[in-house]
N, C-alpha and C positions, 0 to 999 in steps of 0.2 A: 458512890465514889466521888470525893470532892476534888477541886482543882489542884490543891497542893499535893494530894496523893498521886494524881495523874502526872503532875510535873516531876515528882520524884521518880516515878517509874520511867519516864522518858529519859531523865538524866542517867538512871542506872543502865538503861538499854544502850545509850550512847557510850557510856564508859565501857561496857562489855564489848560493844562493837569495835571500839578502838583496839581491843586486845586481839581481835580475830584478824589474821592475815587474809587478804583477798585470795581467792582460789587461784587466780592467775599467777600471783606471786609464789604461792606454794608450788605450782606446777613448774615454774622456772627453776626454783630451788631444787626440786626433786630431780630434774634432769641433770643437775650437776653432782648429785650424790650417788655414790656407789651403793649397791644393795648387798647386805650381809644376811644370810640365813644362819641362825644359831639353833642347832639341834641339841636339846638337853635330854640326856638319858636318865632312866630311873635311878641308876646308881649315883648320878650327880645330884639329882633332886633330893635324895634321901641323905646325902653327905655321909654315906657309909653306915647309916642307922636303919631302923625299921620304920621310920616315920618321915614324912615330907619335911624338909628343912626350910622354915621361913627365912632363916639367915641366908641360905643360898639363893632363894628367890629375891630377897632384898639386894643381894650382890648383883644379880642379873639386872634388876631395875636400875640400880645405881650405874651400872655400866652403860645401859641404854641412854640414860640422861646425859652421859658424857659423850657418847658416840653419835647421837642423832643429829648434831650440827653438821657432820660430814657424811653420815651414812643413813640409809633407810634400813630398818631392822625388822626382820621377820623371824618369829620363833616357831620351831617345831618341837613340841613338848611331849615326851612320854610321861608316865607316872600315874595314869588313872588307876591301874590295879594296885600300885604301891599306896595310893591315897586311900583306896577302899580298905586296905588291911588295917587302917587306923580305927575303923568302926566295925569290922567283922573279921572273924578268924578265917583267913584265906586258905589255911591248911585243909579246910573242909571242901575246898573247891579245887579239884584236881584236873578235870577234863576241860577241853576247849570251851564247851558251851557254858560251863560255870565261870570260866575266866572272862568270857564275854559279858556275863552278868555282873561280874566284879567291876569290869571297865565301865559298865553303865552306872553302877553305884558311885564309882570314884570320880568319873569325869566332871560332873557338875561341882563336886566338892573341890577338885583341883582348880577349876576355873574360878571358884569363889576365892580361893587363896591368892591366885594371880591377881584377881580384880582388887582385892583388899590391899595387897602389898603394893602393887603398881600405882593404885590411886593415891597412896600416901606419898608417892614421888611425883605426882602430877601427871601420870601416864594413864591413858585410856586403852583398854584392850578389847579385842573381839575374838570370839571363838569360831574357828573354821574346822569342821570335821570332814575328812576326805576318805575315799577308798581308792584302790588302784583302778577300779572301773572308770573313775573320773579322769584318768589319764589316757583312756583308750579312744575317745572320740574327740574330734576337733571342737565340737560345740561345747562340751563340758570343760575342755581345756581352756577355751576362751572365757567361759563364764567364771571359772576359778581365777584365772589371771586378772580379769576385770574387777572381780570382787577384792582381791588383794591390793591391786593398784589403787582402787577407790579408797580403801581403808588408809593406805599410806598417804594419799593426797590430803586426807583429813587428820593426819598425824595420829592415827590410831594403830596400835601394835597388833598385827594379826598373830594369834596363837593357834597353831595348827596341830592336829593330832589325827591319827587314823580313827575312823568310825568303827570301833571294834564290835559294836552291836551287830553290824551286818557284814563285817569283814574280819577275818582272823589271821591274816598273813603276818602282820607285825607281831602278834602275840606268839606265833610259832617261830618266826625266822629272824626278825630284824630290829626290833626296838626303835623303829622309825628312821633308821639310817638310810635305807633306800628311799623312803618317802621324802625325807629332807632333800635328797639329791634331785628327785623328780620335781619338787617344788622349786628348787634353785634353777632347774632347767627351764621350766615354763615361764618363770618371771624374769629370766635372763639375769640372774644374780651374778655378782662378781666373785663372791667368796662364800664358801660354806664352812662353818665350824661344827665339828662333831665333838661335843663336850662329853667326856666319859670319865672313868675312874683310872685312866692310864695316860701317861705323858705322850704316847704316840706309838709308832711301830718300832718294835725291837727285833734284833736278829734272833732272839729267842724269847719265849714268854717270860717276862720278868717276875711273874707270880710263881713260876716254877724253877727259874734259873737265876741265881744271884749274879752271874757274870754277864747278863744280857746287856747289849749295847743299843742305845737309841739311834734310830735312823732319822736324821734331821731333815733330809730333803729327798723327795721321790720324784723322778721324772720319767721312770719306766716301771709300770706296775708289774710286769712279768718278773722283774729282778727281785721283788720282795715277796712274791706269793709263796716261795719255798720256806719263808720264815714263820708262816702263820701256824700257831699252835694254841688251840682254844682252851679256856678254863671256864667251867660252868659257873653261872651266876645265879644267886637266889632270887634276884629281883629282875634285872634287865635280861633281855633275850639277845641283845646285839653284841656279838663278839667281833673280832678283827675281820673275819670273813665277810660279814655284812658291811663293814666299813670299807673294805676294798671294792665291794660291788658298788657302793656309793661313789667311790673314787673313779670307777670306770665310767659312770654316768657323767661325772664332772669333767673328766678328760675329754669325753666325746663332745662336750658342750662348752669347752674353754672356761670352766669355772675353777678357780683356785680352791683348794680344800685344806683345812687344818684338822688334825686330830690333836686334842689338847686335854689336859687334866682339868675338868671343870670344878674340881674341889678347891682349886686355887682361886683366890679372889682376883678380880679384874683380869680374868684369863684372856679375854678377847684382845684388849689393847696391848697387854704384855706379850701376847703371841705375835701380834702384828709388828711390834717393835723388836722382837727377838730377845725379850728379857726373860723368858721362861722356856724350859725344854718342851718341845712339841715336834710333830712331824708335819712338814709343809709339802703338799702335793701340787705340783705345777707342771703341766705338760710343756715340752719344749716348743 
């Protein structure tokens, strides 16, 4: 290695170093930012099709680049089984054990899509797989919280999913609705967004009743439970019941929550500004 090569390397290192904010500066900036957890359901990730939508993940990445100056963003993403169906006939897999195998097939492929798309927007991602056992002991809660906070300090987007290989609760019951609320709880998030294929809570199921009216604001969960009427989904497992369970966790921990139609572009900022129909949960 000659002197000129070494000199060029030093100059390149100095140039790159100038682009990196000191950790102390990042920590001060983080303290001023609110935390948003965005849960993306399978129905949103597929945009109503039978394949993962690169366009929807691009929309999510674009939103994060716009929001990250004011907010810390954490993603809770479903979609592993929906991703697996792109390479294997999932109709052959009926029972829970087979669906867990599908999740194992689809999870790395889903993360590869996130990594490729987000990197094109200058965003770095990290995978965090959790189970509900991780929320049962204080030690694992602290480890999870510390990992997420460390990723945020280094401006890396945590992408969280349930570890379906060893846990099947979300496959059966919730499509990550409850998981996202528990994540919001332990990291002391300010807002949880549940992005689904529906605008929010209605006084009737809008898929079944054309005269259903959107409930825009919820301050008392008991008043809306009577309106819940589920409609089976081919991909996602999370209906309105699981979303209300997530809302209960949020109410108990002073976290605002939105149910919003994730098929709309720029749904986070538009919901915050009141520009699109959605249901906003906020305890008095």
